[in-house]
N, C-alpha and C positions, 0 to 999 in steps of 0.2 A: 511599547516594545514592538519592534518589527523585524524579528530574525528572518534571515533568508534561509529557509529550510525546506528540505525534501527535493527529490528529483525522481521522476517516473518516465519510463521508456517503454515503447513497444516498437517491435520490428516485424514486418510481414513479408511474405514473398513478394517481389523478387529479391528483397534485400537480405533475406535469410537463406540458409542452406536447407536442403531436404524437405521443402514444403512444410516448414514449421513456422508458428508464431512464437516469438521470444518476447516475454514481458518481464520487466524488472523495476525494483524501486528501492531507494534508500529512504528510510524514515528518519528524519532529523528532528530530535526532540531535545528537551532539557537533559542535560548530562547525568542527572541523577535519576532519571526515569527508567524504570524496568519495562521491557517489552517481552510479553509471553507469546508463545505459539500454542494454540488451542484448536481442537477439533470438536464440532458440534454435528451429530448424525441428522439425517432427515427426520422431520417429525409432523404428525397431524395434530390439528388443534380443533376444539369445538366452537360452536357458534358464540360470539360475544366475548371471547377470550381476549385478554389484553397482553401486551408485552412492555415490560419496564426498561426503557433505554437509560441512558446516562442520568438524564434529569427529568424526563417526562414519560408518562405512560401513553402507548398509542394502540389503536386496534391491531389485533394480530390477524394473520390471514389463515385459511384452512390448511395449508401445507407450506413447510419450509424446507429448502434443499440442504443438503449436507455441505458444510463449509469448513475450510481450514484458514485460520486468521492469524495474523501477527498484530498484536494490539498492546498499547499501553495498558498495564496491569490494572490501573484504577478506574477504568471506565468500561462501558458496556460494548461500545463499538470497536472498530479496527482501523488501523493505518493503512492496511492491504491484505489481500487474501484472495481465495479462489473457491469455487464451488464445483459440485459433482458434474456439472455441465461444461467445465473448463472455461467458465467465465472468470476473468481476473479483474479486479478494481484496485486502484491506488489513488489516494487523494492529495491534494496540495493546498496550503494556505494561499489565499489572494486577498488582496485589498484593492479597493477602488473608490470611486466617488461616493458610493452608497456607504453609510456607516454600518461597521459590523457589530455596533454595541447594541444590544437588545436583551430582551427577557430570555430566560432559560427555555430552550427549545430543543430540537434535534441538533447534535453536533455533526460536522461534516463526517466524522468517524463512525457515528451511528448510521449514517446514510450509506457508507461503504457496506457495512454488514448487512443492512436491510436490503441493500441491492443484491448482494450475493444470495441471501437467503430466499429471495422472492423472484429472481430473474433467471431464465434458462438460456438467454442470449444477451449479447452486449447491448443491442438496441432495446430489448425490454428492460434491462437494467436503467438505461436513460429515462424510460417512461416511469418506472417505479420511483426512482430518486426524485425526478422532477415533480411528480404527483405528491409525493410525501413533503417535498419543500414547500409546495403551494399550500398544502393542507396544514402543516404543522409549523413551518418556519425552521430557520436555523439560528442558533444562539446559545450563549452560555460559555463559561470559562473553559478554554481548551487546555488549560495546564492545572495541575493538582494544587492550586492554591487560589486565593481570591484576588489576584493580580489585575483581573479584568481582561486577560489576553484573549481577544476574540478575533474571528476572521471569517470571510466568506470562503467558499471551497470550488476547486476545479477537480474533475475526475477523469482519469484515463481508464478506459474499460475495453477489454478485448475478449474474444471468444474464438472459435475454430476458423472463422472466416474473415472477420474484420475487426476494426476497432473504432470507438467513438470517444471524442473529447467533449465533455459537458462542463460548462462553466457557469458559475452562479453569482448573483449579486442581490442579496436579500432573498426575496422570493422569485425574482426574475432570472432567467436562465436562457442559454443558447447552446446548441449541440452541433457538432460537425462530424461526419462519417469519414473514416480513414480506411481505404479499401486496399492499399498497398504501400510498400516503401516503409518508411520509419517516422516516428513522431516522439518528441519528448516535451515534458512540461516542468516548469520549475515554479515560481511563485509570481508570475505575471499572467495577465490574460493573453491568450494565444489565438483565439478565433478572431478572424478579421472579417472578410466579406463573404466567404463560403460558409453559409448557415443552413444546415439540413433540417433542423427542428428548432423551435423556439417558443417561449412563453407568448401567448396571444397578445398580450399587452405590453411586451418588452420594449418595443419601438416608441409606442405612444407614451410610455412612462418616461423614457429618455427625453421625448420631445417636451413634455410637461415640465421637466426639470431644467430645460434650456441647454441640455448636453448634445442635442442633435436638431438640426434645422429642418429635418424632414425633406430636405431636397438633395443634398449630397449623398453619395452612395453609402449605406449603413455599414459601419465597421464596428463590430462589437467591442474589440480591445480598445479602440481609440475613443469610443463614445463612454464605455464604463470604467476605464482605467483613469488613474490620476495622470499617467504618462501616455506618450505616443507609442505606436508600435516600433518606431525607430529606436526608442529607448529599450525595448524588450530585446531587440536584435543586437544591442550594443556590445561590442567586442569585450571579452573578459568576464561576461556574466556566465554563471553556471549553466544557463539555458544554451547559450552560444558554444560554450566548451563541450556540453553533452551532444549537441548536434554535430560538432566537429568529429568527435570520437565515434558516433554512429556512422557518419559519412566515410571515415577512414576504412571501416570494414564493410561498406555498403556491397551487398551480393554475397557476403560470407559471414553474416552475423550469426553467432551461435550462443549457447548458454554461457560458454567460456568468455566470449566477447563481452557479454552483458555483466559478468562477474568482475571482469577486469575494469570496465567503466565504473561500476559501483565501488570499486577499491581505489580509485583514482583520487589522490589526495591533492595534487597540483592544481587540478581544476576546481577544487572546493567540493566536488560531488560527494567524496567521502569527508564529511565534515568533522572538524575538531573544535573544541572550545566549549563554551557554556551551552551551546546548542551543538549536539553531535549526532552522528549516525548511530541510532540506538538498535536498529533492526534492519535487515535487509531481505529481499525476496527476488527470485528469479524462477520464472515459469517458462516451460517448454511445451507448446501445445501442437501436435501433428494436425494438419488440416484434415487428415483421414480419420473420420469418426470411429473406425475400428480400432484405432491405436490409443492408449492412454496418454494423458498429459502427466508431466513430472513437475512438481512445485518444490523448489529449494528454499529453505528458510535457514537464517543464522540463529534467531532467537537471543542474540548477544550483540553488544555493541562493537563497532568498528569492523567492517567486513574484511579489512587487511589482516586482522587478528582473529578471525572467526572461520568456522567451517560451514559451507552451505550444505544442508542435509536434505535428502529427498523425501517427499511425501507423494502417494499416489492414492486416488480415491478408489476404494474397492467396497465390496459389499459388507465385509467384516473389517473393522479397523481397530487395532489394539494400541491406543495412545497411553502410555505411562505418564507419570506426572512430573518428570524431570524438567518440563519447560512451562509448568503451570504454577502461577504465583499462589501464595496463601490468600484465602479469602475470608472476609470479616462479616459478611451478611448484613443485617440491618444496623450493626454497630459500626460499620464502616464510616470513617469521617466525611466521605464523599456523599453518603446517604443522609447523614443528619444535619439539620439545619440549626444555627448557621454552619455552612459547609466548610471543609478544609481547616478545622481547628487543630488538627494534628496529622502527621503523615506515618502510617504504619509501615513496617518492613514488608516490602512486596517482592523481595529477591527470591527467584526460584532456584532450584538446586543447580542447574546448569550455569546460571548466572553467577552464583557464589563461586563455583569452581573457576569459571572464566575470569572473574575479577582478579583472583589470586595469580593466575597464569599471565594475564595482561601486565600485572605489576612486575613479574619476573622478566617478561619480554622487554619492557621498558627499561629495567634496571641492570640486566646481565646480558650484553650483547651476543656472546657466543652461545650461552645457554638458550637465550631467546630465539636465536637463528634455528637451533636444532628443534625447539618446539614448534616453531612456525612450519619448518619442513615437514615434520610428522603430521601436522593438521593438514597441510597441502596434499600429502601422500593419502591421507584418509579420503579427502575430498575427491581426488583424482580416482581412486578405486571405486567410490560410489557413482561417479559420473560414467565411468566405463561400464559398470553394471547397468545403469539406467539407459545407456545408449543402446544396449541390446533389447530393452523393454520398449524404448520408443521406436525402434525399427520393426520389432517383430511381435510386440504384445506380450502378455503374461500367460504362461501355460498353467501354473499352479498359483492363483491369486492368494489362497490362504497362507501361502509361504512368506508373502510380502505384508501381511496384516499388520506387523509390528516395524515395518521398514523405517519410519522416522524415528521411533523410539529406540530402535536397535543402534541406529546411526548416532543418536545423542549419547547413548551408553558408551559406544566405541570412542566417541569424542572425549568423554569424560575419563575413559581409561587412558587415553593419550595425556591428558592433564595430570592423571595420578601418577604416571611414570616420571613426570617431570619435577 
Protein backbone atom coordinates (compact mmCIF):
# COMPACT_ATOMS: atom_id res chain seq x y z
CA UNK A 1 0.00 0.00 0.00
CA UNK A 2 1.49 3.32 -1.06
CA UNK A 3 -0.98 6.12 -0.41
CA UNK A 4 0.10 9.62 -1.33
CA UNK A 5 -0.50 11.44 1.88
CA UNK A 6 0.35 14.61 3.81
CA UNK A 7 1.56 17.99 2.66
CA UNK A 8 3.71 20.28 4.81
CA UNK A 9 4.56 23.92 4.07
CA UNK A 10 6.69 26.70 5.48
CA UNK A 11 6.98 30.32 4.36
CA UNK A 12 9.59 32.74 5.68
CA UNK A 13 10.28 36.42 5.01
CA UNK A 14 10.40 37.87 2.37
CA UNK A 15 7.60 35.56 1.10
CA UNK A 16 5.36 36.42 4.09
CA UNK A 17 3.87 39.60 5.51
CA UNK A 18 4.86 41.40 8.75
CA UNK A 19 8.12 39.54 9.42
CA UNK A 20 6.40 36.27 10.31
CA UNK A 21 7.06 32.62 9.62
CA UNK A 22 3.98 30.64 8.55
CA UNK A 23 3.97 26.86 8.98
CA UNK A 24 1.19 24.53 7.82
CA UNK A 25 0.39 20.85 7.48
CA UNK A 26 -2.44 18.57 6.43
CA UNK A 27 -2.17 15.15 8.05
CA UNK A 28 -3.61 12.59 5.63
CA UNK A 29 -4.35 9.31 7.34
CA UNK A 30 -6.84 6.39 7.16
CA UNK A 31 -10.35 7.89 6.98
CA UNK A 32 -11.54 6.13 10.17
CA UNK A 33 -8.59 7.34 12.30
CA UNK A 34 -9.20 9.94 15.02
CA UNK A 35 -6.70 12.75 15.51
CA UNK A 36 -6.56 14.45 18.90
CA UNK A 37 -5.01 17.78 19.95
CA UNK A 38 -3.24 17.53 23.31
CA UNK A 39 -0.94 19.66 25.47
CA UNK A 40 1.92 18.48 27.68
CA UNK A 41 3.63 20.97 30.04
CA UNK A 42 7.41 21.20 30.45
CA UNK A 43 8.77 18.64 32.90
CA UNK A 44 11.95 17.53 34.69
CA UNK A 45 13.05 13.89 34.99
CA UNK A 46 15.45 11.98 37.22
CA UNK A 47 18.61 10.20 36.07
CA UNK A 48 17.98 6.83 34.42
CA UNK A 49 14.30 7.46 33.64
CA UNK A 50 12.81 5.99 30.47
CA UNK A 51 10.02 7.11 28.12
CA UNK A 52 7.68 4.62 26.51
CA UNK A 53 7.10 5.59 22.87
CA UNK A 54 4.62 3.80 20.58
CA UNK A 55 6.53 0.49 20.38
CA UNK A 56 9.81 0.86 22.25
CA UNK A 57 11.17 2.39 25.44
CA UNK A 58 14.09 4.83 25.20
CA UNK A 59 16.22 6.93 27.59
CA UNK A 60 14.47 10.06 28.84
CA UNK A 61 16.25 13.43 29.01
CA UNK A 62 16.55 15.62 32.13
CA UNK A 63 14.04 18.20 30.83
CA UNK A 64 11.31 18.25 28.19
CA UNK A 65 9.75 21.42 26.79
CA UNK A 66 6.02 22.18 26.75
CA UNK A 67 4.39 20.91 23.55
CA UNK A 68 1.04 21.04 21.76
CA UNK A 69 0.48 18.10 19.42
CA UNK A 70 -1.96 16.91 16.77
CA UNK A 71 -1.66 13.14 16.89
CA UNK A 72 -3.38 9.92 15.84
CA UNK A 73 -5.10 8.87 19.07
CA UNK A 74 -3.68 5.33 19.12
CA UNK A 75 0.02 6.18 19.24
CA UNK A 76 2.48 8.08 21.44
CA UNK A 77 4.00 10.37 18.82
CA UNK A 78 2.48 13.13 16.69
CA UNK A 79 1.86 14.06 13.07
CA UNK A 80 2.63 17.71 13.78
CA UNK A 81 2.97 20.17 16.60
CA UNK A 82 4.91 22.99 18.22
CA UNK A 83 6.79 23.70 21.42
CA UNK A 84 7.17 26.62 23.81
CA UNK A 85 10.23 27.87 21.85
CA UNK A 86 8.06 28.15 18.70
CA UNK A 87 9.71 25.18 17.01
CA UNK A 88 7.19 23.54 14.63
CA UNK A 89 7.58 20.08 13.07
CA UNK A 90 5.57 18.06 10.57
CA UNK A 91 6.55 14.72 9.02
CA UNK A 92 5.88 12.99 5.69
CA UNK A 93 5.97 9.37 4.61
CA UNK A 94 8.67 8.71 2.01
CA UNK A 95 9.73 5.54 0.22
CA UNK A 96 12.99 4.90 -1.57
CA UNK A 97 15.50 2.26 -2.56
CA UNK A 98 16.08 1.23 1.06
CA UNK A 99 13.38 -1.10 2.41
CA UNK A 100 11.17 0.43 5.10
CA UNK A 101 10.26 -3.02 6.45
CA UNK A 102 11.97 -3.70 9.74
CA UNK A 103 11.57 -4.43 13.41
CA UNK A 104 9.54 -2.21 15.69
CA UNK A 105 11.57 0.88 16.55
CA UNK A 106 10.70 4.59 16.66
CA UNK A 107 7.94 5.77 14.35
CA UNK A 108 8.50 8.99 12.41
CA UNK A 109 5.63 10.38 14.49
CA UNK A 110 7.52 9.48 17.70
CA UNK A 111 10.49 11.43 16.31
CA UNK A 112 8.26 14.50 15.71
CA UNK A 113 7.24 14.52 19.38
CA UNK A 114 10.76 13.78 20.65
CA UNK A 115 12.16 16.59 18.50
CA UNK A 116 9.64 19.05 19.92
CA UNK A 117 10.14 17.92 23.51
CA UNK A 118 13.94 18.13 23.34
CA UNK A 119 14.90 20.96 20.94
CA UNK A 120 14.69 24.74 21.41
CA UNK A 121 15.65 25.56 17.80
CA UNK A 122 14.93 24.01 14.41
CA UNK A 123 18.60 23.09 13.91
CA UNK A 124 18.73 21.45 17.33
CA UNK A 125 15.63 19.41 16.35
CA UNK A 126 17.54 18.14 13.30
CA UNK A 127 20.33 17.00 15.64
CA UNK A 128 17.92 15.41 18.15
CA UNK A 129 15.94 13.48 15.51
CA UNK A 130 19.01 12.33 13.55
CA UNK A 131 20.80 11.15 16.72
CA UNK A 132 17.73 9.19 17.88
CA UNK A 133 17.35 7.74 14.39
CA UNK A 134 20.91 6.41 14.42
CA UNK A 135 20.64 5.13 18.01
CA UNK A 136 17.21 3.45 17.86
CA UNK A 137 16.22 3.23 14.18
CA UNK A 138 12.77 3.74 12.66
CA UNK A 139 10.22 1.01 12.07
CA UNK A 140 6.91 -0.59 12.96
CA UNK A 141 3.38 -0.38 11.58
CA UNK A 142 2.30 3.20 10.95
CA UNK A 143 -1.40 2.24 10.96
CA UNK A 144 -3.59 0.84 13.71
CA UNK A 145 -3.56 -2.66 12.24
CA UNK A 146 -1.11 -5.38 11.28
CA UNK A 147 -1.11 -4.55 7.55
CA UNK A 148 2.64 -3.96 7.66
CA UNK A 149 2.24 -0.38 6.39
CA UNK A 150 5.69 1.16 6.98
CA UNK A 151 7.71 4.06 5.61
CA UNK A 152 10.78 6.25 6.01
CA UNK A 153 10.25 9.87 7.03
CA UNK A 154 11.00 13.40 5.98
CA UNK A 155 10.54 16.32 8.38
CA UNK A 156 9.94 20.03 7.82
CA UNK A 157 11.06 21.97 10.89
CA UNK A 158 10.88 25.72 11.59
CA UNK A 159 11.57 28.21 14.38
CA UNK A 160 11.64 32.01 14.64
CA UNK A 161 14.48 32.50 12.16
CA UNK A 162 14.77 29.60 9.71
CA UNK A 163 13.53 26.21 8.58
CA UNK A 164 15.21 22.85 7.98
CA UNK A 165 14.26 19.94 5.77
CA UNK A 166 15.43 16.59 7.17
CA UNK A 167 15.06 13.45 5.02
CA UNK A 168 15.78 9.89 6.11
CA UNK A 169 16.35 6.47 4.60
CA UNK A 170 16.69 3.82 7.31
CA UNK A 171 19.33 5.26 9.67
CA UNK A 172 20.87 7.46 6.97
CA UNK A 173 19.82 11.08 6.56
CA UNK A 174 20.48 14.46 4.94
CA UNK A 175 19.35 17.94 5.96
CA UNK A 176 19.01 21.27 4.17
CA UNK A 177 18.71 24.71 5.75
CA UNK A 178 16.01 27.07 4.39
CA UNK A 179 16.74 30.69 5.32
CA UNK A 180 14.12 32.55 3.28
CA UNK A 181 11.27 32.16 0.81
CA UNK A 182 9.04 29.10 0.99
CA UNK A 183 9.30 25.32 0.91
CA UNK A 184 6.81 22.46 0.73
CA UNK A 185 7.15 18.69 0.95
CA UNK A 186 4.85 15.84 0.00
CA UNK A 187 5.81 12.16 -0.26
CA UNK A 188 8.99 12.33 -2.30
CA UNK A 189 12.58 13.09 -1.38
CA UNK A 190 13.28 16.76 -2.09
CA UNK A 191 16.87 17.40 -0.98
CA UNK A 192 19.10 17.43 -4.06
CA UNK A 193 22.67 18.83 -4.09
CA UNK A 194 22.39 21.47 -1.33
CA UNK A 195 23.13 19.41 1.78
CA UNK A 196 23.98 21.31 4.97
CA UNK A 197 24.19 18.35 7.38
CA UNK A 198 24.34 14.61 6.78
CA UNK A 199 24.95 11.18 8.25
CA UNK A 200 28.74 10.66 8.09
CA UNK A 201 28.37 7.36 6.20
CA UNK A 202 25.43 8.35 3.99
CA UNK A 203 27.45 8.73 0.76
CA UNK A 204 29.67 5.71 1.37
CA UNK A 205 26.60 3.55 2.03
CA UNK A 206 25.02 4.64 -1.26
CA UNK A 207 28.28 3.84 -3.03
CA UNK A 208 28.44 0.36 -1.47
CA UNK A 209 24.89 -0.32 -2.72
CA UNK A 210 25.75 0.77 -6.26
CA UNK A 211 23.36 3.72 -6.14
CA UNK A 212 26.14 6.30 -6.63
CA UNK A 213 29.39 6.05 -8.55
CA UNK A 214 31.29 8.35 -6.20
CA UNK A 215 32.24 10.66 -9.09
CA UNK A 216 29.11 12.49 -10.24
CA UNK A 217 27.77 15.31 -8.06
CA UNK A 218 25.89 13.76 -5.14
CA UNK A 219 22.12 14.35 -5.33
CA UNK A 220 20.32 12.88 -2.31
CA UNK A 221 16.89 12.60 -3.96
CA UNK A 222 18.26 10.95 -7.10
CA UNK A 223 20.50 8.54 -5.19
CA UNK A 224 18.03 7.42 -2.49
CA UNK A 225 14.74 7.63 -4.46
CA UNK A 226 13.06 5.06 -6.67
CA UNK A 227 12.62 7.92 -9.12
CA UNK A 228 14.51 10.90 -10.48
CA UNK A 229 13.99 14.49 -9.31
CA UNK A 230 12.28 15.17 -12.64
CA UNK A 231 9.50 12.85 -11.46
CA UNK A 232 9.23 14.75 -8.17
CA UNK A 233 8.66 17.98 -10.10
CA UNK A 234 6.15 16.33 -12.47
CA UNK A 235 3.15 18.50 -13.24
CA UNK A 236 -0.03 17.50 -11.48
CA UNK A 237 1.65 16.19 -8.32
CA UNK A 238 0.51 17.60 -4.98
CA UNK A 239 4.05 18.84 -4.41
CA UNK A 240 3.93 20.81 -7.64
CA UNK A 241 0.41 22.12 -6.96
CA UNK A 242 1.42 23.19 -3.43
CA UNK A 243 4.47 25.00 -4.78
CA UNK A 244 2.26 26.84 -7.31
CA UNK A 245 -0.19 27.92 -4.60
CA UNK A 246 2.67 29.31 -2.47
CA UNK A 247 4.16 31.08 -5.50
CA UNK A 248 0.79 32.70 -6.24
CA UNK A 249 0.89 34.56 -2.90
CA UNK A 250 4.67 35.02 -2.72
CA UNK A 251 5.48 38.14 -0.70
CA UNK A 252 2.02 38.16 0.88
CA UNK A 253 1.69 34.72 2.50
CA UNK A 254 -0.39 34.86 5.69
CA UNK A 255 -2.17 32.39 7.98
CA UNK A 256 -5.27 32.81 5.80
CA UNK A 257 -3.22 31.93 2.70
CA UNK A 258 -1.99 28.75 4.38
CA UNK A 259 -5.50 27.76 5.51
CA UNK A 260 -6.79 28.27 1.96
CA UNK A 261 -4.00 26.03 0.62
CA UNK A 262 -4.80 23.31 3.16
CA UNK A 263 -8.49 23.52 2.18
CA UNK A 264 -7.76 23.16 -1.55
CA UNK A 265 -9.45 19.99 -2.85
CA UNK A 266 -8.72 20.47 -6.54
CA UNK A 267 -4.98 20.07 -5.95
CA UNK A 268 -5.50 16.96 -3.81
CA UNK A 269 -3.90 18.75 -0.83
CA UNK A 270 -7.20 18.49 1.08
CA UNK A 271 -7.44 14.76 0.53
CA UNK A 272 -10.63 12.70 0.30
CA UNK A 273 -11.19 8.95 0.12
CA UNK A 274 -9.75 5.99 2.04
CA UNK A 275 -6.87 8.26 3.01
CA UNK A 276 -8.14 11.71 3.92
CA UNK A 277 -7.07 14.85 5.75
CA UNK A 278 -7.81 13.90 9.38
CA UNK A 279 -6.21 16.94 11.03
CA UNK A 280 -4.71 20.30 10.03
CA UNK A 281 -2.36 22.83 11.61
CA UNK A 282 -1.26 26.39 10.78
CA UNK A 283 1.28 28.29 12.91
CA UNK A 284 2.16 31.99 12.80
CA UNK A 285 5.54 32.78 14.34
CA UNK A 286 6.75 36.41 14.53
CA UNK A 287 10.52 36.71 14.07
CA UNK A 288 10.46 39.16 17.02
CA UNK A 289 11.08 37.00 20.14
CA UNK A 290 9.07 39.45 22.28
CA UNK A 291 5.86 38.44 20.47
CA UNK A 292 4.03 35.13 21.00
CA UNK A 293 3.44 32.55 18.28
CA UNK A 294 -0.10 31.39 17.51
CA UNK A 295 -0.78 27.77 16.57
CA UNK A 296 -4.11 26.88 14.94
CA UNK A 297 -5.43 23.30 14.99
CA UNK A 298 -8.65 21.72 13.66
CA UNK A 299 -8.65 18.42 15.67
CA UNK A 300 -11.22 17.25 13.08
CA UNK A 301 -11.15 15.86 9.52
CA UNK A 302 -11.44 17.95 6.34
CA UNK A 303 -10.28 21.54 6.96
CA UNK A 304 -12.96 22.76 4.52
CA UNK A 305 -15.54 21.62 7.12
CA UNK A 306 -13.50 22.47 10.21
CA UNK A 307 -12.55 25.46 12.34
CA UNK A 308 -8.90 26.41 12.87
CA UNK A 309 -8.71 27.16 16.61
CA UNK A 310 -5.85 29.13 18.23
CA UNK A 311 -3.39 27.96 20.90
CA UNK A 312 -0.72 30.13 22.56
CA UNK A 313 2.04 28.93 24.91
CA UNK A 314 1.65 30.60 28.30
CA UNK A 315 2.91 29.89 31.81
CA UNK A 316 -0.49 28.53 32.80
CA UNK A 317 -2.50 26.54 30.24
CA UNK A 318 -5.99 25.28 30.94
CA UNK A 319 -6.81 22.56 28.38
CA UNK A 320 -10.14 20.85 28.93
CA UNK A 321 -10.66 17.42 27.43
CA UNK A 322 -12.94 17.97 24.40
CA UNK A 323 -10.11 17.14 21.98
CA UNK A 324 -8.58 14.33 24.10
CA UNK A 325 -9.45 10.77 23.07
CA UNK A 326 -10.35 8.04 25.59
CA UNK A 327 -7.32 6.14 26.94
CA UNK A 328 -7.10 2.41 27.67
CA UNK A 329 -3.76 2.12 29.50
CA UNK A 330 -2.03 -1.31 29.48
CA UNK A 331 -5.24 -2.89 28.09
CA UNK A 332 -4.97 -0.89 24.86
CA UNK A 333 -4.82 -3.37 21.92
CA UNK A 334 -1.82 -1.39 20.62
CA UNK A 335 0.14 -2.25 23.77
CA UNK A 336 -0.80 -5.93 24.04
CA UNK A 337 0.99 -8.54 21.91
CA UNK A 338 -0.02 -9.69 19.39
CA UNK A 339 -0.96 -6.09 18.65
CA UNK A 340 -4.08 -4.71 16.96
CA UNK A 341 -6.44 -7.57 17.79
CA UNK A 342 -9.28 -5.06 18.16
CA UNK A 343 -9.94 -1.35 17.64
CA UNK A 344 -11.44 0.55 20.60
CA UNK A 345 -13.51 3.71 20.21
CA UNK A 346 -11.07 6.63 20.16
CA UNK A 347 -13.50 9.44 19.25
CA UNK A 348 -13.16 12.56 21.40
CA UNK A 349 -16.11 14.84 22.16
CA UNK A 350 -15.39 17.36 19.39
CA UNK A 351 -14.91 14.57 16.85
CA UNK A 352 -18.34 13.08 17.69
CA UNK A 353 -20.11 16.45 17.29
CA UNK A 354 -18.17 17.23 14.11
CA UNK A 355 -19.02 13.84 12.58
CA UNK A 356 -22.74 14.55 12.94
CA UNK A 357 -22.43 18.06 11.49
CA UNK A 358 -20.27 16.85 8.57
CA UNK A 359 -23.07 14.41 7.68
CA UNK A 360 -25.61 17.28 7.72
CA UNK A 361 -23.36 19.46 5.51
CA UNK A 362 -23.02 16.54 3.10
CA UNK A 363 -26.75 15.78 2.97
CA UNK A 364 -28.52 19.15 3.21
CA UNK A 365 -27.11 21.85 0.95
CA UNK A 366 -28.83 24.99 2.35
CA UNK A 367 -28.55 23.92 5.98
CA UNK A 368 -24.95 22.86 5.38
CA UNK A 369 -24.10 26.23 3.86
CA UNK A 370 -25.41 28.07 6.93
CA UNK A 371 -23.42 25.84 9.29
CA UNK A 372 -20.23 26.35 7.26
CA UNK A 373 -20.78 30.13 7.26
CA UNK A 374 -21.16 30.10 11.06
CA UNK A 375 -17.94 28.06 11.39
CA UNK A 376 -16.05 30.52 9.16
CA UNK A 377 -17.41 33.47 11.12
CA UNK A 378 -16.15 31.97 14.39
CA UNK A 379 -12.75 31.33 12.81
CA UNK A 380 -12.57 34.90 11.48
CA UNK A 381 -13.38 36.34 14.92
CA UNK A 382 -10.60 34.25 16.49
CA UNK A 383 -8.09 35.31 13.84
CA UNK A 384 -8.93 39.00 14.33
CA UNK A 385 -8.37 38.55 18.08
CA UNK A 386 -5.07 36.76 17.42
CA UNK A 387 -3.87 39.48 15.01
CA UNK A 388 -3.88 41.93 17.90
CA UNK A 389 -1.79 39.53 20.01
CA UNK A 390 0.64 38.77 17.16
CA UNK A 391 1.19 42.52 16.65
CA UNK A 392 1.29 43.78 20.25
CA UNK A 393 1.70 40.80 22.59
CA UNK A 394 -0.48 39.75 25.55
CA UNK A 395 -1.20 42.14 28.43
CA UNK A 396 -2.97 39.67 30.71
CA UNK A 397 -1.78 36.12 29.90
CA UNK A 398 -4.00 34.43 32.48
CA UNK A 399 -7.09 35.56 30.55
CA UNK A 400 -5.89 33.45 27.60
CA UNK A 401 -5.08 30.30 29.61
CA UNK A 402 -8.15 28.53 28.20
CA UNK A 403 -7.95 30.06 24.70
CA UNK A 404 -7.95 26.78 22.76
CA UNK A 405 -10.52 25.05 24.98
CA UNK A 406 -12.83 28.07 24.89
CA UNK A 407 -12.60 28.10 21.07
CA UNK A 408 -13.47 24.39 20.97
CA UNK A 409 -16.52 24.99 23.19
CA UNK A 410 -17.63 27.84 20.92
CA UNK A 411 -17.29 25.55 17.90
CA UNK A 412 -19.36 22.88 19.66
CA UNK A 413 -21.97 25.54 20.46
CA UNK A 414 -22.20 26.35 16.71
CA UNK A 415 -22.81 22.64 16.07
CA UNK A 416 -25.38 22.49 18.87
CA UNK A 417 -27.44 25.24 17.20
CA UNK A 418 -27.44 23.31 13.90
